[in-house]
N, C-alpha and C positions, 0 to 999 in steps of 0.2 A: 286784774291780775292775770297774767299770761299762763296759759296750760303748761303743767310741768312737763306733760307727755310730749308736747311739741318742743320745749326747750331742750329735752334730752336727746333730741334727734340730730343727727350729724349734719353740718352745714352743707355737704355734697349734695343733698337732694334739691333738685332743680324743680321749681314750681312755676307754672305759667297761669296768669289770669287774662282771660280775654273778655272785654266788656267796653262799651261806650259809656258807662255810667260814671259820670265825674266824681260820685261820692264814694265809690268802691276803691279807688286807687289809694287814697290816703288812709282809710281804714286797713286795707290789706297789707300796706307797707308798715303800719304801726304794729300790726299783729304778726306779720311773718318775716320781715325784712332781716331780722336779726338771727333768725333760725333756718332759713332756706336761701337758695340762689333764686331770687324772686324776679320775675319778668313780667312787666304789665304791658298787654298788647291790647290794640282797639278794634282791629278787624280781623276777619277769617284769612284775607290775603296776607296779613302781617304773621299770622300764625303758620300759614303754609311756608313762607320763606324762612321763618325761625326753625321749623321741622326738617328743612333741608339741611341746616347747618348743625343741629343737635337734637338729641332725644331727651326731653324732660321726664321727670319721674311721675309728676302730676300735672293735669290740666283743670283748671275750674272754668268751665265755658258758661258764659251768660247767654242762654239760648234765646232770650227776647232781642238782644241787640246784634247779633252777628249776621242776622238775615232779615227779610222783611216780616216773616212771621215766626212765632216761636215754633211751629210745626217744622219749618225749614230747618231750625237749629237742631232738632232731633236727628236729622239726615247728617249733620256734621259729627254729632256724638257717635253715630253708627260708623262713620268713616274712620274716626280716630280710633275707636275700638278695633275696627278690622286692621288698622294700620300697626298697632301695637297692643295685643292682648294684656302685657304686663303694665300698662299705663294705669295710674290711678286717675280715674276720670270723674269729675264732679259737675252736675249740672246746678246752674243758678238760673232763677226765674221769678218773675213776679206773678205769674199765672197761678191759680188755684185749680185749674182744670185736672181732673183725675185722669181723663183721657190722655193728656200730655204726660202725666205722671207715668201712667202705664207704658206709654210709648218709649219714654226715656229709659225705663226698666228693661224694655225689649231691647234697646240699643246698648245695654249691658253697662250702665253707669254704676259707679261704686256708691255714689250717694247723690242726694237730691235735695237742694235748699230752696225754700220758697221766701221771698222778701216779706218783711224787713229781715235782713240777715245779721245774725248775731256773729261776727268773725272771731270772736273767743271760742265759741261752739264749734265754729268751722275748723278752728286751728287744733281744738281737741280731736275731733273726728278725723281731720287730715293726717294728724300724727299717728292715729291708730291704724288707719288705712295703709300708710307708707311702711310702718312697722310690719303689718301683716303681709304686705305684698313682698317686702324684703325677705321675710321668712319663707314664704312660698317660693321665691326664686332661688333662695339658698337650698331649700328642700329639693327642689328639681334638679338644681346642678349636682347635688349629692346622689340623687337617684340616677341621672345620666352617667355619672362617673362609675356607680355600682353596675349599671347596665353595660357600659364599656368594659369593665373588668370581667364580667361574666358573659362576654359576647365573643363570637368567632365570625369574622367577615359579617355577613347580614343574619347570621343565626343568633338567637338569643336564648340563654340559658345556662345555668352553672351546675345542673344536677350531674349525678355520677353517670346516667346513660348519656349524656349530652357530651361530657368530657371524653368518655371512650369514643364516641363518634368523632369528635375533633381530632383527636389522636389518629384515628384511622385516615381522616381527610388529609392530615399533614403527611402520613407515610405515603400516600398514592400521589400527592400533589405534582411532585417533580418528575414523575415517570410517564411514560407515554401509554400506560396499560389501560385497557377497556375497564370501566368500572360500571356494575349494575347497582343501582340505588333503589332499595326496596323499603316499602313503607305504605302506610294506608293514606288515603285521600286526605289531602289538607294538612299533611305532617310536615310539609317543607321540602320535599324532594329536590325542586328546582333550585332552592336556596343552597342546598348541599352541593349541587352540580356547579353552581357559581362559585362556592367557596373553594371547591377543588381546583377550578381554574384560576381563582385569584391569588392563589399561593404557588402556581406553577409557572414555567417558561412560556406558556401561551397566554398569559393574563392580558397582554395588549393586543393579542389577535382576535380574529372574528369569534364570537359565541353566537352560534346558530342553534335556536330552539324551535322544535316542532312538536305540538301535542298530537300524537298519533290517532287519539280518540276523537279529536274534534272536526276531522275531516272525512268525507266518504273515500273508500279505498281507491277509486279512480283518480281522484284528486291528490291524494297523498303520493300516489306514484309520480304525477307531475311535479308536485312540490319537492320530493326527494331527488329525482333523477333530472329533472328538466326537460326540455323539449326542443327539436329543431323547427324551423319555420315550415309549415305544411305537414307536420306530423299527424294533425287531426285538424278538423273543421275550423276551429277557432284559433288555431296556432298560426297567428299572422306574423309572427316574428320569433326568432329563436330566444330561449331564455334559460339561464342557469338555474339548476336546482339547488336545494339546500345543502346537498353534499359538496357541490362545487363551491357554494359560497363560503363553507367552512374550510376552504383551503388554508392551511398554516394554522388553523385554529381548532376550535371544538365543535363537534355536533352533538347536540343534547336531544335524544328521542325520548320524550316523556310518553308513558302508557304504551310502551313498545309491545306488549302482549296483544294490543288490538289489531296488529297488522296481520292481514290474511296471509295464508300459506304461500301464494304466489309471490307477494311482495317479500316475505321473509326469505325466500329463495334468492331473489335478487339482491336483497340486503346482504346476504351471507357472500355472494360472489363479490360484492364491492368490498367486503371486510377482509376477503381472502386476497384480492388482487390489488387493493388500495387503488381502483381505477373505477370511473363511471362512464357509463354510456348513455347519452341523452335518448329519450323517446324519440324514435325516427332517426336517430344517427347511426352511423356506420363505424365510426372510431370511437376508441375509449380515450379517457384523459385521466393520467395519474393525479391523485389528490393526496396531499398530506394533511390528515385531520386526526384528532383523537375523539373517540366514540365515548360518550356517557350515556346510560339507558336508565330509565326508570319504569318502575311498575309496582301495581298495588295487587296484582294477582299471584296466585301459586303457580309459577311457572312449571315446577316439577310435576304438579298434577296435570297441566296442560300438556306437558309432553307425553305423559302416559296416555292421555285421551286423544292424542293425535292432532292437537290443535295449535302446538308450537313445535317447530323443528327442533329435534334434539341437537343436531350439529351446530344450529344457530345458538341455542342455549349455552352449549359449552364455549362457543365463540365469545359470547357477551358476558358470561358469569365468570370472569377472570378473577376480579375483587369484588365481592359483594359488600355493600355497606347498607346496614339496616338503620332507618330513620326511626327512633322511638316515638311512640305515640304520645299524645298529651297526658293520657291517664296514666302512663308510666314514668312521668316526670312532673307530676303535681306540685313538687317543690318549686318548680320555675313559674308557677302561677302569678305570684305577686310581682316578679320581674317582668313577665309578659304583659300583664294588665297595665302595669306603668308605662311600659314601653308603647303600647298602643294609646293609651290615653294621651300621652305627649303628642303623638303623631296626629291624632284625629282633633284634639283640642286645638293645635296649631294651625291645621289645615282649615278648620272651621271658624277661625278667629275668636275662639273662646278661652278664658283663663283656665288654667290646668285644674282639672276636677279631681277629687279623692273619693275613693271607694270605702264605705264603712265595713268593718271588720265582719259583719254577718254576711255581706257579699261574698267576701273571700272564702267564707265558710261553705256557702252554697255552691260557689265554683269548685271547691275541693270535693263535695259530695257528688258532682255531676261528672258523667263519664266521657264527655266530649267526643261523640261519635264522629264528628267533623273536623276533630283536632285543632291545631293553632288556627286554622282558617276559620273555624266557627267561632272561636274565642275572639278573633280580630273583628269579625262581623258583628258581634254581640256588643263589643266595646264600641264600634263605630256608631251602632244604633243608639247606645245609651248616650253618647256624647251629643248626637244631634237632636234627639227627642227630649232632653232633659236639661232645663234652664238652671237648676240648682248646682251650686258648687259641690255638692255631695251626691254620690249614687248610693241609694239604699236598697234593701231587699224589695221594697214595693216598685221599684223601677224595672225589675229583672222580667224578662220574657217568661210567659206561664210554663213553657216547658222545661226550663230550668227549676222553677219552684216546685212543680209536681215531682220531680225526679229527685229533689234534695230533702233529705231528713233534716238537715240543719235549718231549712226555711221554715219547718213546720210550727215551731215555737214562735217565730216572728209573725206567722200568717195567724195562727190561733189566738196568740196573746200579744197584742201590739204594746208598745212602751207606755201607753197611757191606760193600759189595763181594760178589762170588759166587765160587764154586767153578767155574771154567770147565769142567774136564773132567766134573764131576757134572752140571752143566746140560745139556752136550752128550750125555751118556749118558741122561739123563732125556728129552730131545727125541727122541733116536733111538728109544728104547723106546716112546715115545708114538705116533710115526709106524708102527712095525712093528705094534703092537697095534690101531691103528686100521684099517690096510690089511687086516690078517687078519680082523678083525670085519667089514669091508665086503664082504669076498670068501668069507665063510663058512669061513675057516681054509685056503683054498687058496693055496698059497705062490706057485705061478706066476701066478696072476691078481693077488696082492697085489704080486709083483715088478713086473709091468707097471704097476700103479697108482702105483707108487712110481718107475717110470723107471730100475730097476736090473735085472741079468740074474739068472737063477734061481739060479745058483751063489753069487753074493754074498747073495741072500736067504736061501738055506739055512744059509751061514755065520754071518750075523746071528742067525738063529732058534736055532741051536745056542748061539751065544754068549750069548744072553738066555734060554735054556731055554724057548723058545717052541714 
């Protein structure tokens, strides 16, 4: 009797079986033909041609017959998975080798069947896999739609601080006003700059970005202003600087506070005259550009200390936009986590992973000193280093766990529970050994280190055979 799960599936599912085994075809047709759009292929070359014409929902690959060795079939599985992370991928084999099974798992197969194969069983499993994958795709599409609804250009978030910032961006986008973007490192200041440009009249014009903190001062001067041939030893030809390259477009100076006072003076003159003179040049050139600057420094304090020119400060601080830190908009965490999961699962050819609710609780407890950039790096690491479809507390970096009170219950009491007495004995022994090691085996000193009297120390050492 055919499986009810398979019968209930829509006939739009396309299933491909690749094998040279003459017995597989009739059995597969009997079991699958009425429920799926079934295609029986004999070789890898036929499969390649088929995939150029259409994308099936599932492929059952006989890894013994598509290549000279079963191990070669594993490479085919990995290639198919990389081609389409959403594909339901099933391996068929006659080999009982555990090593081969592990390699197939590494190639991210959804299921693995060893001959003799019961195609009724395969039908039940295949039906469940297709239903599960369809649900995952539907969930991902809903999440993508939600992300789009709560996004602004490349910025992701629907919290109140972000909505206020989006409104500020829209207000300044159509003007030619200089904007100073302020925020902590990793908060997304360049994304804000790009959003301002994307909604303004210079959207299709050059966007020239330079990180002032990334280059030594002498090189920044050349990068900003350009140079004429022979201006210095290595100036073998004339070259335009970033300010010239931004003509008709936008110049974005990130970490502008790191510019030295001499460069600040030159930049101020450019902003006042809207003209630039190359190093070694004698004539100035009028440049039409909009300046967007960014910093994570306290410019007001730097002005008072004489490290930033007051006149330049007033020139660039026309419209300030403050980028909220991640700790100020933690309600955006689920949206950001999903956003980065989709990016890095796709980039690494992996099915979309899900995070357990305890992980989000840990994330909400953490202060994220590196802001969105730190979160992105954590998600990227979790995707690459974890083969499970789920990301749990156990997978998180130690610094997040230590800083999170929400993680303590999961660390101290895992789901399977603990043997309390055994744990207490283990901890007691660990402290005794550590104290004795610290004091060179002197029990009186160890007792003082642990805050207990010498008699109790001797008793515990006898009890533990120390």
